C-alpha distance (Angstrom), angle and dihedral (degrees) to the residues before:
residue distance angle dihedral
M1 . . .
D2 3.81 . .
A3 3.83 117.8 .
E4 3.81 91.9 -145.4
A5 3.80 91.4 52.9
V6 3.80 89.9 50.6
A7 3.81 91.5 50.1
R8 3.82 91.5 48.7
L9 3.80 92.0 49.7
L10 3.79 93.7 48.3
A11 3.82 90.4 49.6
K12 3.81 90.7 49.9
L13 3.78 91.1 46.9
R14 3.80 91.3 51.0
R15 3.86 91.3 49.6
F16 3.80 91.3 45.9
A17 3.81 93.3 50.4
T18 3.80 91.7 45.3
D19 3.80 100.7 40.9
E20 3.79 105.8 27.9
L21 3.79 108.8 32.0
D22 3.78 129.8 73.4
E23 3.80 120.6 -139.6
E24 3.81 95.2 -90.2
E25 3.80 91.8 49.4
R26 3.81 90.5 49.5
V27 3.81 88.9 55.1
V28 3.81 90.0 52.6
L29 3.81 90.8 48.1
A30 3.80 89.5 49.0
A31 3.81 90.8 53.5
L32 3.79 88.6 54.7
L33 3.81 96.8 44.9
A34 3.81 103.1 33.5
P35 3.82 97.2 86.1
A36 3.81 92.0 54.6
V37 3.79 92.7 44.4
R38 3.81 89.7 49.5
M39 3.82 90.6 52.0
A40 3.82 90.7 50.5
Y41 3.79 91.5 55.1
S42 3.82 96.3 34.5
E43 3.78 89.2 -135.2
A44 3.77 130.9 139.5
E45 3.81 91.6 -133.3
V46 3.77 133.4 31.7
T47 3.76 120.4 -165.0
G48 3.77 125.5 -156.7
F49 3.76 141.3 80.0
G50 3.80 86.8 54.1
T51 3.78 100.3 -71.9
T52 3.80 139.8 85.8
D53 3.83 96.9 173.7
L54 3.80 102.4 109.9
A55 3.76 103.3 171.1
P56 2.88 144.5 79.8
L57 3.79 105.9 20.3
P58 3.80 105.2 -114.9
D59 3.82 110.6 -96.7
L60 3.79 91.8 -126.3
L61 3.81 90.9 56.2
A62 3.79 93.8 43.5
D63 3.80 90.9 51.0
A64 3.81 92.3 48.4
L65 3.80 91.3 49.6
Q66 3.78 91.8 50.0
R67 3.81 92.1 48.9
S68 3.82 92.0 47.3
G69 3.80 92.9 56.8
L70 3.82 89.4 -135.2
R71 3.78 111.4 157.4
V72 3.79 136.1 171.3
V73 3.80 112.6 -137.8
G74 3.73 135.6 170.5
L75 3.80 97.4 39.3
A76 3.79 97.5 111.2
D77 3.78 116.6 116.5
P78 3.83 105.1 -100.5
G79 3.82 89.5 -146.1
A80 3.80 93.1 55.9
């Protein structure tokens, strides 16, 4: 994974969340991203995007993800 690519993506994500999403959409995005952000900081709570509730994923969001068919694949550690 390239550090410059990560930096570019995070900058784009910040602009997207700030410029394109309304408050309710930012809360949904936060629910999706909060667990990863929490792991990066090794903290019990992460504040930002208007939410600190990290678990469980809200049922409404989990149901919508399941119905959408959206999946993340190919992220497993190849050495594992």
